[in-house]
C-alpha positions in Angstrom: -37.9 22.7 25.5 -34.8 20.8 25.8 -33.1 20.9 22.7 -31.1 17.6 21.3 -27.8 17.9 19.6 -26.4 15.0 17.6 -22.5 15.2 17.9 -20.9 13.4 14.9 -17.5 11.7 16.0 -15.1 11.9 13.1 -12.3 9.7 12.0 -9.9 12.3 13.4 -8.4 11.0 17.0 -8.0 14.4 18.1 -11.4 15.6 16.8 -12.9 12.9 19.0 -11.4 13.9 22.2 -12.5 17.5 21.5 -16.0 16.6 20.7 -16.5 14.1 23.7 -15.2 16.8 26.2 -17.5 19.4 24.9 -20.5 16.7 24.7 -20.3 16.8 28.5 -20.3 20.4 28.8 -23.2 20.8 26.5 -25.0 18.2 28.5 -24.2 19.9 31.7 -26.1 23.2 30.6 -29.2 21.5 29.4 -28.9 20.2 26.1 -29.8 16.3 25.3 -26.7 14.9 24.0 -26.6 12.2 21.3 -23.1 11.2 20.3 -22.4 8.4 17.4 -19.5 7.6 15.2 -20.0 8.9 11.5 -20.3 5.6 10.0 -23.3 5.0 12.2 -25.4 7.4 11.7 -28.8 6.8 9.9 -32.4 8.4 9.5 -34.0 6.3 12.3 -31.4 8.1 14.8 -32.4 11.5 13.6 -36.1 10.8 14.1 -35.8 8.8 17.3 -33.9 11.4 19.2 -35.7 14.5 17.6 -32.5 16.0 16.6 -32.6 19.6 16.2 -28.6 20.3 16.0 -25.8 18.7 14.3 -22.4 19.2 15.7 -19.4 18.1 13.9 -15.2 18.4 13.9 -13.9 20.4 10.8 -16.0 19.3 7.6 -17.2 16.7 9.4 -20.5 14.8 7.7 -19.7 16.7 4.4 -16.9 14.3 4.0 -19.2 11.3 3.9 -21.6 11.9 0.9 -24.2 9.2 2.1 -24.3 10.9 5.4 -24.4 14.5 3.9 -27.2 13.5 1.7 -29.2 12.1 4.6 -29.0 14.9 6.9 -29.7 17.7 3.9 -33.0 16.0 3.9 -33.8 17.6 7.1 -34.3 21.3 6.4 -35.2 22.3 9.8 -31.5 21.3 11.2 -29.2 23.8 12.6 -25.6 22.5 11.7 -22.4 23.7 13.6 -18.8 23.0 12.6 -16.0 23.2 15.2 -12.7 23.9 13.3 -9.4 22.8 15.0 -7.5 22.6 11.4 -7.0 25.3 8.9 -10.3 25.0 6.9 -8.2 25.3 3.5 -5.4 22.8 4.6 -5.0 19.1 3.4 -5.5 18.1 7.2 -9.1 19.4 7.1 -10.1 18.8 3.4 -8.7 15.5 2.8 -9.0 14.4 -0.7 -12.1 16.4 -1.1 -10.0 19.5 -2.0 -11.7 22.9 -2.4 -15.1 21.4 -3.6 -16.2 20.8 0.3 -15.0 24.1 1.5 -17.3 25.7 -1.1 -20.2 23.8 0.1 -19.8 24.8 3.5 -19.2 28.4 2.5 -22.7 28.5 1.0 -24.6 26.4 3.4 -27.6 28.0 5.3 -28.7 27.5 8.9 -25.1 27.0 9.8 -22.6 28.0 12.6 -19.1 27.8 12.0 -16.4 28.0 14.7 -12.8 28.7 14.1 -10.1 28.2 16.8 -7.7 30.6 15.2 -8.7 34.2 14.3 -6.2 34.2 11.5 -8.9 32.3 9.4 -11.9 33.8 10.6 -12.9 35.7 7.3 -12.7 32.1 5.3 -16.5 32.0 5.9 -19.0 34.5 6.1 -20.8 33.1 9.0 -17.8 32.1 11.1 -17.0 32.9 14.7 -14.0 32.7 16.8 -14.0 30.3 19.6 -10.9 28.8 20.9 -10.7 25.6 22.2 -11.3 24.3 25.8 -11.1 21.1 27.7 -12.9 19.0 30.3 -10.2 18.9 32.8 -12.1 16.3 35.1 -11.3 13.6 32.4 -7.6 14.3 32.8 -7.0 14.1 36.5 -3.9 12.5 37.7 -2.4 11.7 41.1 1.5 12.4 40.3 3.4 9.0 41.2 6.7 9.6 39.7 8.3 10.5 36.3 8.8 7.4 33.7 9.8 9.5 30.9 12.4 12.2 30.5 11.0 13.8 27.1 7.7 13.0 25.4 5.9 14.0 22.4 2.2 12.8 22.2 0.9 13.2 18.4 1.5 12.4 14.7 5.1 12.8 13.7 4.3 14.3 10.5 4.8 17.3 8.4 8.3 18.7 7.6 8.6 20.8 10.7 7.8 18.2 12.9 9.9 15.5 11.6 12.9 17.8 11.4 12.5 18.9 15.3 12.0 15.3 16.5 15.0 14.1 14.7 17.3 16.7 16.0 16.0 15.6 19.1 16.7 12.0 18.7 20.1 12.9 17.5 20.9 15.1 21.0 18.8 13.0 23.4 18.5 9.5 22.0 16.5 7.1 24.2 15.5 10.0 26.6 13.2 10.9 23.8 9.5 9.1 24.1 6.9 9.0 21.1 3.4 8.1 21.4 1.2 8.2 18.2 -0.8 6.2 15.9 1.3 3.4 14.6 0.7 4.1 10.8 1.7 7.7 11.5 4.9 6.3 12.9 5.6 4.2 10.0 5.0 7.1 7.5 7.5 9.1 9.5 10.0 6.3 9.1 9.4 6.6 5.4 9.9 10.2 5.2 13.1 10.1 7.5 14.6 7.4 5.2 13.9 9.0 2.0 15.1 12.4 2.9 18.1 11.0 4.7 17.4 13.0 8.1 19.0 10.2 10.3 21.9 7.7 9.8 21.2 4.1 10.3 22.3 3.7 14.0 20.1 6.9 14.8 17.3 5.8 13.1 17.3 2.4 15.2 17.2 4.7 18.2 14.3 6.5 16.8 12.5 3.3 16.1 13.0 2.4 19.8 11.8 5.6 21.0 8.3 4.7 19.7 6.0 3.7 22.8 2.5 3.1 21.6 -0.8 4.8 20.7 -2.7 6.3 23.5 -6.4 5.3 23.3 -8.1 7.3 26.4 -7.8 10.7 28.2 -6.6 8.4 31.1 -3.9 7.1 29.4 -3.1 10.5 27.8 -2.9 11.9 31.5 -0.8 9.4 32.7 2.0 10.1 30.3 1.5 13.8 30.3 1.7 13.6 34.1 4.6 11.0 34.4 7.0 13.0 31.6 9.3 15.4 33.0 9.0 17.4 29.6 6.0 17.2 27.3 6.9 18.8 23.8 4.3 20.6 21.6 5.3 21.2 18.0 2.4 23.4 16.2 1.4 22.8 12.7 -1.9 23.9 12.5 -2.6 27.9 12.7 -0.7 30.8 13.1 -1.5 32.4 16.5 -3.5 29.5 18.1 -3.4 27.2 21.2 -3.7 23.5 19.9 -5.5 21.0 22.0 -2.1 19.1 23.3 -1.8 22.4 25.1 -4.7 22.1 27.2 -4.6 18.4 28.0 -1.0 18.5 29.2 -1.8 21.4 31.5 -5.2 19.7 32.5 -2.9 16.7 33.3 -0.8 18.7 35.7 2.4 18.1 33.3 5.1 20.3 32.4 4.7 21.8 28.9 7.4 23.2 26.8 5.8 24.5 23.4 6.6 26.7 20.5 5.7 30.1 20.8 2.3 31.6 19.6 0.7 34.7 20.3 -2.3 33.2 21.9 0.0 31.7 24.4 1.3 34.8 25.9 -2.3 36.1 25.9 -3.9 33.2 28.1 -0.9 32.2 30.1 2.0 33.5 31.7 5.3 31.9 30.3 7.8 30.7 32.6 5.0 30.4 35.3 2.0 28.3 33.8 4.3 26.6 30.9 7.2 27.1 29.0 7.9 28.1 25.2 11.1 28.0 22.7 11.6 30.1 19.8 14.1 28.1 17.8 15.8 24.6 18.0 18.8 26.3 20.0 16.6 27.7 22.3 14.5 24.3 22.7 17.8 22.5 23.5 18.6 25.0 26.2 15.3 24.8 28.0 15.4 20.9 27.7 18.8 20.8 29.4 17.6 23.3 32.2 14.4 21.7 32.9 15.6 18.3 33.2 18.2 19.5 35.6 15.8 21.8 37.6 12.8 19.2 38.1 11.4 21.2 41.1 10.9 24.5 38.9 9.0 22.5 36.1 6.6 20.7 38.8 5.8 24.1 40.1 5.0 25.5 36.7 3.0 22.2 35.9 1.0 23.0 39.1 0.3 26.5 38.2 -0.6 25.3 34.6 -3.4 23.1 35.7 -4.8 25.9 38.1 -4.9 28.4 35.0 -6.5 25.7 32.9 -9.5 25.1 35.5 -10.0 28.6 35.8 -10.1 29.9 32.6 -10.0 27.2 29.8 -13.1 24.9 30.6 -15.2 23.7 27.9 -18.5 24.9 30.2 -17.6 28.5 29.0 -17.6 27.4 25.3 -20.8 25.7 25.7 -22.5 28.6 27.0 -21.3 30.5 24.1 -22.6 27.9 21.7 -26.0 27.8 23.4 -26.3 31.6 23.0 -25.4 31.5 19.2 -28.0 28.5 18.5 -30.7 30.8 20.2 -29.9 33.9 18.1 -29.7 31.5 15.0 -33.2 30.0 16.0 -34.6 33.6 16.4 -33.4 34.5 12.8 -35.0 31.6 11.3 -38.5 32.5 12.7 -38.4 35.7 11.8 
């Protein structure tokens, strides 16, 4: 019998991209997939599509009391939570604090996936599963370079903002920032409050802001047409975040901060490049801006590695197997 999975799209931008890519893979392996925004869920949808499994990003429906109350009525449902944020962090918890963590910790008929093995013991019923990508959504035909240095993502957190400010001081308008406009405005407030940039450099930073990228196609175009795509990780300790997969799937050149899982999954200097501190970051930016032919080959290699080893299809098969096992336990 074909099982129906209801995939709840969160308010998170990254969460939506991840779940949309995963939904295609789940559909390809035989699930009937229903995708809906969290604000649009109602009882009629659960009954109409005979939903048996609910899959969400991080705490998902638990953040919305009305949705949580509705889904709790259906005792037969299997729930899946896919974490790409630290479960005890503010990014995951929002304003719910530890209360929502305790709800999930004690929830039955639930599978919890953590993208970073460091946090696997936070829940008794959690499993490690990395992020992946549907690389077909990021296919790009290279035309020419439009941006020397790009960062796509929220310019928030002390670590990110301080590195970005150092880059703007050194590379000025060669730096390009793509993010949600309110996140950019928050970064301006933080920079001003902490005097991280003088007035002239702050004006340069304002001009570095380009726009918010809404679709996979828009993201892929920027990644593919940037000489250097930066990654500054703020979630997890050893993990690979989604930006890594997106850049490589777009056949873009990636310069990322080092994480243990990077060297386990990719060949540094062949599939992508890493930096270890701000001085190393500057040295490598300078080198790859001058040696475009080397970065182009690395981008080609990284894209091949993504297609070979990091497809969402493998993750979907793992989820299918875990659902079957949970179903067997429930029926005992």
